[in-house]
N, CA, C, O and the ligand as a Tripos MOL2 file, in Angstrom:
@<TRIPOS>MOLECULE
protein
  249   247    63     0     0
PROTEIN
NO_CHARGES

@<TRIPOS>ATOM
      1 N          -3.5800    9.8280   -1.4120 N.3       1 MET1
      2 CA         -4.7370    9.4690   -0.5060 C.3       1 MET1
      3 C          -5.4850    8.2570   -1.0260 C.2       1 MET1
      4 O          -5.7060    8.1760   -2.2340 O.2       1 MET1
      5 N          -5.8800    7.3260   -0.2080 N.am      2 GLY2
      6 CA         -6.6470    6.1850   -0.6070 C.3       2 GLY2
      7 C          -7.0050    5.3750    0.5820 C.2       2 GLY2
      8 O          -6.4270    5.5110    1.6600 O.2       2 GLY2
      9 N          -7.9610    4.5330    0.3710 N.am      3 MET3
     10 CA         -8.4810    3.5370    1.2990 C.3       3 MET3
     11 C          -7.5840    2.3640    1.1810 C.2       3 MET3
     12 O          -7.4110    1.7930    0.1040 O.2       3 MET3
     13 N          -6.9570    1.9680    2.3940 N.am      4 LYS4
     14 CA         -6.0090    0.9250    2.5370 C.3       4 LYS4
     15 C          -6.3260    0.1060    3.9340 C.2       4 LYS4
     16 O          -6.9250    0.6390    4.8670 O.2       4 LYS4
     17 N          -5.8980   -1.1190    3.9610 N.am      5 TYR5
     18 CA         -6.1150   -1.8390    5.1070 C.3       5 TYR5
     19 C          -4.8550   -1.4790    6.0120 C.2       5 TYR5
     20 O          -3.7160   -1.6360    5.5720 O.2       5 TYR5
     21 N          -5.0830   -1.0230    7.2150 N.am      6 CYS6
     22 CA         -4.0820   -0.7090    8.1510 C.3       6 CYS6
     23 C          -3.8900   -1.8680    9.1190 C.2       6 CYS6
     24 O          -4.8090   -2.3290    9.7960 O.2       6 CYS6
     25 N          -2.5580   -2.3350    9.1410 N.am      7 PRO7
     26 CA         -2.3540   -3.6320    9.9570 C.3       7 PRO7
     27 C          -2.3330   -3.2380   11.4710 C.2       7 PRO7
     28 O          -2.4790   -4.1040   12.3330 O.2       7 PRO7
     29 N          -2.1710   -2.0800   11.7440 N.am      8 GLN8
     30 CA         -2.1480   -1.6790   13.0940 C.3       8 GLN8
     31 C          -3.6310   -1.5760   13.7010 C.2       8 GLN8
     32 O          -3.9500   -2.0940   14.7720 O.2       8 GLN8
     33 N          -4.5330   -0.8070   12.8390 N.am      9 CYS9
     34 CA         -5.8090   -0.6080   13.3080 C.3       9 CYS9
     35 C          -6.6830   -1.9130   12.9490 C.2       9 CYS9
     36 O          -7.7450   -2.0970   13.5440 O.2       9 CYS9
     37 N          -6.2410   -2.7950   11.9940 N.am     10 ARG10
     38 CA         -6.9590   -3.8830   11.5630 C.3      10 ARG10
     39 C          -8.2650   -3.4470   10.9250 C.2      10 ARG10
     40 O          -9.3300   -4.0200   11.1540 O.2      10 ARG10
     41 N          -8.1330   -2.3780   10.0920 N.am     11 ALA11
     42 CA         -9.3780   -1.8150    9.4930 C.3      11 ALA11
     43 C          -8.9940   -1.0870    8.1300 C.2      11 ALA11
     44 O          -7.8550   -0.6620    7.9390 O.2      11 ALA11
     45 N          -9.9200   -0.9810    7.2850 N.am     12 VAL12
     46 CA         -9.5730   -0.1700    6.0130 C.3      12 VAL12
     47 C          -9.7560    1.2250    6.4100 C.2      12 VAL12
     48 O         -10.8270    1.6180    6.8730 O.2      12 VAL12
     49 N          -8.6650    2.0410    6.2310 N.am     13 VAL13
     50 CA         -8.7380    3.4550    6.7050 C.3      13 VAL13
     51 C          -8.2170    4.3820    5.5200 C.2      13 VAL13
     52 O          -7.7400    3.8980    4.4940 O.2      13 VAL13
     53 N          -8.3300    5.5930    5.7140 N.am     14 LEU14
     54 CA         -7.8180    6.6490    4.8040 C.3      14 LEU14
     55 C          -6.3050    6.7580    5.0320 C.2      14 LEU14
     56 O          -5.8380    6.9860    6.1480 O.2      14 LEU14
     57 N          -5.5730    6.5910    3.9560 N.am     15 THR15
     58 CA         -4.0670    6.6000    4.1030 C.3      15 THR15
     59 C          -3.4990    7.6630    3.1390 C.2      15 THR15
     60 O          -4.2130    8.1130    2.2430 O.2      15 THR15
     61 N          -2.2400    8.0650    3.3080 N.am     16 LYS16
     62 CA         -1.5070    8.9190    2.5860 C.3      16 LYS16
     63 C          -0.2640    8.3380    2.0830 C.2      16 LYS16
     64 O           0.3830    7.6640    2.8850 O.2      16 LYS16
     65 N           0.2330    8.4980    0.7590 N.am     17 ALA17
     66 CA          1.4200    7.9560    0.2930 C.3      17 ALA17
     67 C           2.5760    8.8770    0.8900 C.2      17 ALA17
     68 O           2.3750   10.0810    1.0550 O.2      17 ALA17
     69 N           3.6690    8.3370    1.1770 N.am     18 LEU18
     70 CA          4.8800    9.0670    1.6580 C.3      18 LEU18
     71 C           5.8140    9.2810    0.6130 C.2      18 LEU18
     72 O           6.6970   10.1320    0.7300 O.2      18 LEU18
     73 N           5.6860    8.5490   -0.4420 N.am     19 GLN19
     74 CA          6.6800    8.5450   -1.5910 C.3      19 GLN19
     75 C           6.0100    8.1040   -2.8330 C.2      19 GLN19
     76 O           4.9360    7.5060   -2.7780 O.2      19 GLN19
     77 N           6.6370    8.3910   -4.0200 N.am     20 ASN20
     78 CA          6.2150    7.7730   -5.1310 C.3      20 ASN20
     79 C           6.4710    6.3380   -5.2270 C.2      20 ASN20
     80 O           7.2470    5.7690   -4.4590 O.2      20 ASN20
     81 N           5.7740    5.6950   -6.2380 N.am     21 TYR21
     82 CA          5.9150    4.2810   -6.4810 C.3      21 TYR21
     83 C           7.3730    3.9430   -6.8870 C.2      21 TYR21
     84 O           7.9990    4.7430   -7.5830 O.2      21 TYR21
     85 N           7.8930    2.8560   -6.4980 N.am     22 SER22
     86 CA          9.0960    2.2390   -7.0530 C.3      22 SER22
     87 C           8.7490    0.8950   -7.7170 C.2      22 SER22
     88 O           7.8830    0.1700   -7.2260 O.2      22 SER22
     89 N           9.4070    0.5680   -8.8090 N.am     23 GLN23
     90 CA          9.1100   -0.6450   -9.5110 C.3      23 GLN23
     91 C           9.8930   -1.7290   -8.8830 C.2      23 GLN23
     92 O          11.1060   -1.6400   -8.6960 O.2      23 GLN23
     93 N           9.1260   -2.8230   -8.5380 N.am     24 VAL24
     94 CA          9.7820   -3.9010   -7.9210 C.3      24 VAL24
     95 C           9.3490   -5.2510   -8.6850 C.2      24 VAL24
     96 O           8.3250   -5.2530   -9.3680 O.2      24 VAL24
     97 N          10.1210   -6.3520   -8.5570 N.am     25 VAL25
     98 CA          9.7150   -7.7000   -9.0420 C.3      25 VAL25
     99 C           9.7220   -8.6360   -8.0520 C.2      25 VAL25
    100 O          10.8000   -8.8950   -7.5170 O.2      25 VAL25
    101 N           8.6610   -9.2330   -7.6810 N.am     26 ILE26
    102 CA          8.5260  -10.1890   -6.5780 C.3      26 ILE26
    103 C           8.2280  -11.5690   -7.1720 C.2      26 ILE26
    104 O           7.1670  -11.7350   -7.7740 O.2      26 ILE26
    105 N           9.1300  -12.5900   -7.0320 N.am     27 ASN27
    106 CA          8.8320  -13.8880   -7.6000 C.3      27 ASN27
    107 C           8.5050  -13.7810   -9.0070 C.2      27 ASN27
    108 O           7.5830  -14.4450   -9.4800 O.2      27 ASN27
    109 N           9.2960  -12.8820   -9.7990 N.am     28 GLY28
    110 CA          9.0560  -12.7900  -11.2060 C.3      28 GLY28
    111 C           7.9220  -11.9070  -11.6840 C.2      28 GLY28
    112 O           7.8360  -11.6310  -12.8800 O.2      28 GLY28
    113 N           7.0000  -11.4280  -10.7480 N.am     29 VAL29
    114 CA          5.9170  -10.6390  -11.0370 C.3      29 VAL29
    115 C           6.1800   -9.1770  -10.6600 C.2      29 VAL29
    116 O           6.4270   -8.8370   -9.5030 O.2      29 VAL29
    117 N           6.1140   -8.3350  -11.6870 N.am     30 PRO30
    118 CA          6.2820   -6.9370  -11.5870 C.3      30 PRO30
    119 C           5.1600   -6.1360  -10.8110 C.2      30 PRO30
    120 O           3.9760   -6.2710  -11.1200 O.2      30 PRO30
    121 N           5.5470   -5.3500   -9.8550 N.am     31 GLY31
    122 CA          4.6870   -4.6000   -9.1380 C.3      31 GLY31
    123 C           5.1150   -3.2310   -8.7880 C.2      31 GLY31
    124 O           6.2130   -2.8240   -9.1670 O.2      31 GLY31
    125 N           4.3060   -2.4840   -8.0770 N.am     32 LYS32
    126 CA          4.6280   -1.1760   -7.7240 C.3      32 LYS32
    127 C           4.5900   -1.0420   -6.0720 C.2      32 LYS32
    128 O           3.5790   -1.2990   -5.4190 O.2      32 LYS32
    129 N           5.7050   -0.6510   -5.5580 N.am     33 ARG33
    130 CA          5.7770   -0.6850   -4.0880 C.3      33 ARG33
    131 C           5.9290    0.9370   -3.6450 C.2      33 ARG33
    132 O           6.5920    1.7520   -4.2870 O.2      33 ARG33
    133 N           5.2450    1.2030   -2.5260 N.am     34 ARG34
    134 CA          5.4780    2.4780   -1.9540 C.3      34 ARG34
    135 C           5.0500    2.4330   -0.4770 C.2      34 ARG34
    136 O           4.2980    1.5660   -0.0300 O.2      34 ARG34
    137 N           5.5420    3.3490    0.1880 N.am     35 LYS35
    138 CA          5.3050    3.4710    1.5930 C.3      35 LYS35
    139 C           4.2230    4.3830    1.8720 C.2      35 LYS35
    140 O           4.1720    5.4810    1.3170 O.2      35 LYS35
    141 N           3.2500    3.9450    2.8000 N.am     36 ILE36
    142 CA          2.0270    4.8000    3.0190 C.3      36 ILE36
    143 C           1.8760    4.9200    4.5180 C.2      36 ILE36
    144 O           2.3740    4.0520    5.2340 O.2      36 ILE36
    145 N           1.2240    5.9360    5.0340 N.am     37 ILE37
    146 CA          0.9610    6.1620    6.3490 C.3      37 ILE37
    147 C          -0.4780    6.3880    6.8490 C.2      37 ILE37
    148 O          -1.2680    6.9530    6.0920 O.2      37 ILE37
    149 N          -0.8290    6.0310    7.9350 N.am     38 HIS38
    150 CA         -2.1850    6.2070    8.5480 C.3      38 HIS38
    151 C          -1.8750    7.5700    9.3590 C.2      38 HIS38
    152 O          -1.3810    7.4970   10.4850 O.2      38 HIS38
    153 N          -2.1440    8.6840    8.8260 N.am     39 LEU39
    154 CA         -1.8080    9.9360    9.3930 C.3      39 LEU39
    155 C          -2.5760   10.1440   10.7050 C.2      39 LEU39
    156 O          -3.7840    9.9110   10.7530 O.2      39 LEU39
    157 N          -1.9110   10.5660   11.7340 N.am     40 GLU40
    158 CA         -2.5260   10.9080   12.9660 C.3      40 GLU40
    159 C          -3.5720   12.1820   12.8420 C.2      40 GLU40
    160 O          -4.5970   12.2690   13.5190 O.2      40 GLU40
    161 N          -3.1820   13.0640   11.9570 N.am     41 GLU41
    162 CA         -3.9130   14.2530   11.7310 C.3      41 GLU41
    163 C          -5.2320   13.8680   10.9870 C.2      41 GLU41
    164 O          -6.1640   14.6680   10.9110 O.2      41 GLU41
    165 N          -5.2810   12.6190   10.4410 N.am     42 ASP42
    166 CA         -6.5400   12.2300    9.8430 C.3      42 ASP42
    167 C          -7.2350   11.3690   10.8080 C.2      42 ASP42
    168 O          -8.1530   10.6770   10.3690 O.2      42 ASP42
    169 N          -6.9250   11.3020   12.1100 N.am     43 GLY43
    170 CA         -7.5710   10.5500   13.0260 C.3      43 GLY43
    171 C          -6.9120    9.0730   13.1770 C.2      43 GLY43
    172 O          -7.4370    8.1960   13.8630 O.2      43 GLY43
    173 N          -5.7890    8.9130   12.5110 N.am     44 GLY44
    174 CA         -5.1620    7.5540   12.3720 C.3      44 GLY44
    175 C          -4.2050    7.2580   13.5410 C.2      44 GLY44
    176 O          -4.0190    8.0230   14.4870 O.2      44 GLY44
    177 N          -3.6280    6.0770   13.3700 N.am     45 CYS45
    178 CA         -2.6930    5.6090   14.4380 C.3      45 CYS45
    179 C          -1.1090    6.1140   14.2470 C.2      45 CYS45
    180 O          -0.2770    5.9690   15.1430 O.2      45 CYS45
    181 N          -0.8500    6.6440   13.1260 N.am     46 GLY46
    182 CA          0.5210    7.1240   12.7960 C.3      46 GLY46
    183 C           1.2810    5.9330   12.2860 C.2      46 GLY46
    184 O           2.4830    6.1410   12.1200 O.2      46 GLY46
    185 N           0.8430    4.7400   12.0040 N.am     47 HIS47
    186 CA          1.6190    3.6950   11.6240 C.3      47 HIS47
    187 C           1.9180    3.8170   10.1640 C.2      47 HIS47
    188 O           1.0510    4.1520    9.3560 O.2      47 HIS47
    189 N           3.1550    3.5420    9.8330 N.am     48 SER48
    190 CA          3.4680    3.6010    8.3260 C.3      48 SER48
    191 C           3.9180    2.1940    7.8520 C.2      48 SER48
    192 O           4.5310    1.4810    8.6460 O.2      48 SER48
    193 N           3.6730    1.8050    6.7260 N.am     49 TRP49
    194 CA          4.0650    0.5280    6.1120 C.3      49 TRP49
    195 C           4.1670    0.5300    4.6060 C.2      49 TRP49
    196 O           3.7820    1.5070    3.9630 O.2      49 TRP49
    197 N           4.6430   -0.4700    4.0680 N.am     50 TYR50
    198 CA          4.7920   -0.7030    2.6630 C.3      50 TYR50
    199 C           3.7280   -1.4050    2.0110 C.2      50 TYR50
    200 O           3.2460   -2.3820    2.5840 O.2      50 TYR50
    201 N           3.2850   -1.0380    0.8690 N.am     51 THR51
    202 CA          2.3870   -1.8770    0.0770 C.3      51 THR51
    203 C           2.8920   -2.0480   -1.3150 C.2      51 THR51
    204 O           3.5400   -1.1490   -1.8490 O.2      51 THR51
    205 N           2.6150   -3.1920   -1.9360 N.am     52 VAL52
    206 CA          2.7910   -3.6330   -3.2420 C.3      52 VAL52
    207 C           1.6770   -3.8250   -3.9520 C.2      52 VAL52
    208 O           0.8480   -4.6270   -3.5250 O.2      52 VAL52
    209 N           1.4650   -3.1690   -5.0930 N.am     53 GLU53
    210 CA          0.3940   -3.2840   -5.9650 C.3      53 GLU53
    211 C           0.6550   -3.9420   -7.3750 C.2      53 GLU53
    212 O           1.4790   -3.5020   -8.1770 O.2      53 GLU53
    213 N          -0.1130   -5.0080   -7.5770 N.am     54 LEU54
    214 CA          0.0960   -5.8080   -8.7690 C.3      54 LEU54
    215 C          -0.8660   -5.4040   -9.7620 C.2      54 LEU54
    216 O          -1.9360   -4.8760   -9.4580 O.2      54 LEU54
    217 N          -0.4800   -5.6600  -11.0200 N.am     55 LEU55
    218 CA         -1.4680   -5.5440  -12.1420 C.3      55 LEU55
    219 C          -2.4190   -6.7210  -12.0790 C.2      55 LEU55
    220 O          -2.0190   -7.8320  -11.7330 O.2      55 LEU55
    221 N          -3.7070   -6.4760  -12.4210 N.am     56 GLU56
    222 CA         -4.7600   -7.5140  -12.2180 C.3      56 GLU56
    223 C          -4.5060   -8.5940  -13.3890 C.2      56 GLU56
    224 O          -4.7650   -9.7860  -13.2220 O.2      56 GLU56
    225 N          -4.0350   -8.1290  -14.4580 N.am     57 GLU57
    226 CA         -3.8790   -8.9790  -15.5910 C.3      57 GLU57
    227 C          -2.6510  -10.1240  -15.2060 C.2      57 GLU57
    228 O          -2.6220  -11.2580  -15.6820 O.2      57 GLU57
    229 N          -1.8010   -9.6540  -14.3860 N.am     58 VAL58
    230 CA         -0.6480  -10.5570  -14.0040 C.3      58 VAL58
    231 C          -1.3030  -11.7320  -13.1420 C.2      58 VAL58
    232 O          -0.9360  -12.9010  -13.2540 O.2      58 VAL58
    233 N          -2.2290  -11.3400  -12.3400 N.am     59 LEU59
    234 CA         -2.8960  -12.4080  -11.4190 C.3      59 LEU59
    235 C          -3.7460  -13.3480  -12.1910 C.2      59 LEU59
    236 O          -3.8620  -14.5370  -11.8910 O.2      59 LEU59
    237 N          -4.3720  -12.7450  -13.2540 N.am     60 ASP60
    238 CA         -5.2580  -13.5880  -14.0660 C.3      60 ASP60
    239 C          -4.5030  -14.5350  -14.8160 C.2      60 ASP60
    240 O          -5.0910  -15.5140  -15.2770 O.2      60 ASP60
    241 N          -3.1340  -14.3600  -15.0240 N.am     61 ARG61
    242 CA         -2.3940  -15.1600  -15.8660 C.3      61 ARG61
    243 C          -2.2820  -16.5730  -15.2750 C.2      61 ARG61
    244 O          -1.9890  -17.4780  -16.0550 O.2      61 ARG61
    245 N          -2.4780  -16.8500  -14.0130 N.am     62 ASN62
    246 CA         -2.2990  -18.1700  -13.5080 C.3      62 ASN62
    247 C          -3.6490  -18.9680  -13.7900 C.2      62 ASN62
    248 O          -3.7540  -20.1450  -13.4460 O.2      62 ASN62
    249 ZN         -4.0500    2.7350   11.6640 Zn       63 ZN63
@<TRIPOS>BOND
     1     1     2 1
     2     2     3 1
     3     3     4 2
     4     3     5 am
     5     5     6 1
     6     6     7 1
     7     7     8 2
     8     7     9 am
     9     9    10 1
    10    10    11 1
    11    11    12 2
    12    11    13 am
    13    13    14 1
    14    14    15 1
    15    15    16 2
    16    15    17 am
    17    17    18 1
    18    18    19 1
    19    19    20 2
    20    19    21 am
    21    21    22 1
    22    22    23 1
    23    23    24 2
    24    23    25 am
    25    25    26 1
    26    26    27 1
    27    27    28 2
    28    27    29 am
    29    29    30 1
    30    30    31 1
    31    31    32 2
    32    31    33 am
    33    33    34 1
    34    34    35 1
    35    35    36 2
    36    35    37 am
    37    37    38 1
    38    38    39 1
    39    39    40 2
    40    39    41 am
    41    41    42 1
    42    42    43 1
    43    43    44 2
    44    43    45 am
    45    45    46 1
    46    46    47 1
    47    47    48 2
    48    47    49 am
    49    49    50 1
    50    50    51 1
    51    51    52 2
    52    51    53 am
    53    53    54 1
    54    54    55 1
    55    55    56 2
    56    55    57 am
    57    57    58 1
    58    58    59 1
    59    59    60 2
    60    59    61 am
    61    61    62 1
    62    62    63 1
    63    63    64 2
    64    63    65 am
    65    65    66 1
    66    66    67 1
    67    67    68 2
    68    67    69 am
    69    69    70 1
    70    70    71 1
    71    71    72 2
    72    71    73 am
    73    73    74 1
    74    74    75 1
    75    75    76 2
    76    75    77 am
    77    77    78 1
    78    78    79 1
    79    79    80 2
    80    79    81 am
    81    81    82 1
    82    82    83 1
    83    83    84 2
    84    83    85 am
    85    85    86 1
    86    86    87 1
    87    87    88 2
    88    87    89 am
    89    89    90 1
    90    90    91 1
    91    91    92 2
    92    91    93 am
    93    93    94 1
    94    94    95 1
    95    95    96 2
    96    95    97 am
    97    97    98 1
    98    98    99 1
    99    99   100 2
   100    99   101 am
   101   101   102 1
   102   102   103 1
   103   103   104 2
   104   103   105 am
   105   105   106 1
   106   106   107 1
   107   107   108 2
   108   107   109 am
   109   109   110 1
   110   110   111 1
   111   111   112 2
   112   111   113 am
   113   113   114 1
   114   114   115 1
   115   115   116 2
   116   115   117 am
   117   117   118 1
   118   118   119 1
   119   119   120 2
   120   119   121 am
   121   121   122 1
   122   122   123 1
   123   123   124 2
   124   123   125 am
   125   125   126 1
   126   126   127 1
   127   127   128 2
   128   127   129 am
   129   129   130 1
   130   130   131 1
   131   131   132 2
   132   131   133 am
   133   133   134 1
   134   134   135 1
   135   135   136 2
   136   135   137 am
   137   137   138 1
   138   138   139 1
   139   139   140 2
   140   139   141 am
   141   141   142 1
   142   142   143 1
   143   143   144 2
   144   143   145 am
   145   145   146 1
   146   146   147 1
   147   147   148 2
   148   147   149 am
   149   149   150 1
   150   150   151 1
   151   151   152 2
   152   151   153 am
   153   153   154 1
   154   154   155 1
   155   155   156 2
   156   155   157 am
   157   157   158 1
   158   158   159 1
   159   159   160 2
   160   159   161 am
   161   161   162 1
   162   162   163 1
   163   163   164 2
   164   163   165 am
   165   165   166 1
   166   166   167 1
   167   167   168 2
   168   167   169 am
   169   169   170 1
   170   170   171 1
   171   171   172 2
   172   171   173 am
   173   173   174 1
   174   174   175 1
   175   175   176 2
   176   175   177 am
   177   177   178 1
   178   178   179 1
   179   179   180 2
   180   179   181 am
   181   181   182 1
   182   182   183 1
   183   183   184 2
   184   183   185 am
   185   185   186 1
   186   186   187 1
   187   187   188 2
   188   187   189 am
   189   189   190 1
   190   190   191 1
   191   191   192 2
   192   191   193 am
   193   193   194 1
   194   194   195 1
   195   195   196 2
   196   195   197 am
   197   197   198 1
   198   198   199 1
   199   199   200 2
   200   199   201 am
   201   201   202 1
   202   202   203 1
   203   203   204 2
   204   203   205 am
   205   205   206 1
   206   206   207 1
   207   207   208 2
   208   207   209 am
   209   209   210 1
   210   210   211 1
   211   211   212 2
   212   211   213 am
   213   213   214 1
   214   214   215 1
   215   215   216 2
   216   215   217 am
   217   217   218 1
   218   218   219 1
   219   219   220 2
   220   219   221 am
   221   221   222 1
   222   222   223 1
   223   223   224 2
   224   223   225 am
   225   225   226 1
   226   226   227 1
   227   227   228 2
   228   227   229 am
   229   229   230 1
   230   230   231 1
   231   231   232 2
   232   231   233 am
   233   233   234 1
   234   234   235 1
   235   235   236 2
   236   235   237 am
   237   237   238 1
   238   238   239 1
   239   239   240 2
   240   239   241 am
   241   241   242 1
   242   242   243 1
   243   243   244 2
   244   243   245 am
   245   245   246 1
   246   246   247 1
   247   247   248 2
@<TRIPOS>SUBSTRUCTURE
     1 MET1         2 RESIDUE 1 A MET
     2 GLY2         6 RESIDUE 1 A GLY
     3 MET3        10 RESIDUE 1 A MET
     4 LYS4        14 RESIDUE 1 A LYS
     5 TYR5        18 RESIDUE 1 A TYR
     6 CYS6        22 RESIDUE 1 A CYS
     7 PRO7        26 RESIDUE 1 A PRO
     8 GLN8        30 RESIDUE 1 A GLN
     9 CYS9        34 RESIDUE 1 A CYS
    10 ARG10       38 RESIDUE 1 A ARG
    11 ALA11       42 RESIDUE 1 A ALA
    12 VAL12       46 RESIDUE 1 A VAL
    13 VAL13       50 RESIDUE 1 A VAL
    14 LEU14       54 RESIDUE 1 A LEU
    15 THR15       58 RESIDUE 1 A THR
    16 LYS16       62 RESIDUE 1 A LYS
    17 ALA17       66 RESIDUE 1 A ALA
    18 LEU18       70 RESIDUE 1 A LEU
    19 GLN19       74 RESIDUE 1 A GLN
    20 ASN20       78 RESIDUE 1 A ASN
    21 TYR21       82 RESIDUE 1 A TYR
    22 SER22       86 RESIDUE 1 A SER
    23 GLN23       90 RESIDUE 1 A GLN
    24 VAL24       94 RESIDUE 1 A VAL
    25 VAL25       98 RESIDUE 1 A VAL
    26 ILE26      102 RESIDUE 1 A ILE
    27 ASN27      106 RESIDUE 1 A ASN
    28 GLY28      110 RESIDUE 1 A GLY
    29 VAL29      114 RESIDUE 1 A VAL
    30 PRO30      118 RESIDUE 1 A PRO
    31 GLY31      122 RESIDUE 1 A GLY
    32 LYS32      126 RESIDUE 1 A LYS
    33 ARG33      130 RESIDUE 1 A ARG
    34 ARG34      134 RESIDUE 1 A ARG
    35 LYS35      138 RESIDUE 1 A LYS
    36 ILE36      142 RESIDUE 1 A ILE
    37 ILE37      146 RESIDUE 1 A ILE
    38 HIS38      150 RESIDUE 1 A HIS
    39 LEU39      154 RESIDUE 1 A LEU
    40 GLU40      158 RESIDUE 1 A GLU
    41 GLU41      162 RESIDUE 1 A GLU
    42 ASP42      166 RESIDUE 1 A ASP
    43 GLY43      170 RESIDUE 1 A GLY
    44 GLY44      174 RESIDUE 1 A GLY
    45 CYS45      178 RESIDUE 1 A CYS
    46 GLY46      182 RESIDUE 1 A GLY
    47 HIS47      186 RESIDUE 1 A HIS
    48 SER48      190 RESIDUE 1 A SER
    49 TRP49      194 RESIDUE 1 A TRP
    50 TYR50      198 RESIDUE 1 A TYR
    51 THR51      202 RESIDUE 1 A THR
    52 VAL52      206 RESIDUE 1 A VAL
    53 GLU53      210 RESIDUE 1 A GLU
    54 LEU54      214 RESIDUE 1 A LEU
    55 LEU55      218 RESIDUE 1 A LEU
    56 GLU56      222 RESIDUE 1 A GLU
    57 GLU57      226 RESIDUE 1 A GLU
    58 VAL58      230 RESIDUE 1 A VAL
    59 LEU59      234 RESIDUE 1 A LEU
    60 ASP60      238 RESIDUE 1 A ASP
    61 ARG61      242 RESIDUE 1 A ARG
    62 ASN62      246 RESIDUE 1 A ASN
    63 ZN63       249 GROUP 0 **** ****
């Protein structure tokens, strides 16, 4: 569970993770990818999508 931006609702909403993180590398930057959903039972739209989270220190490196 967490607050995420839902591209369908165009708002920050309560979301639920559908699976555990998987490690990914995008443009040489390591990140954590997972699928999340805006649950209808939580009053959401039912839309699911992928998010990638990066380490803040990776972003600071530039
Ligand atoms: Zn939504």
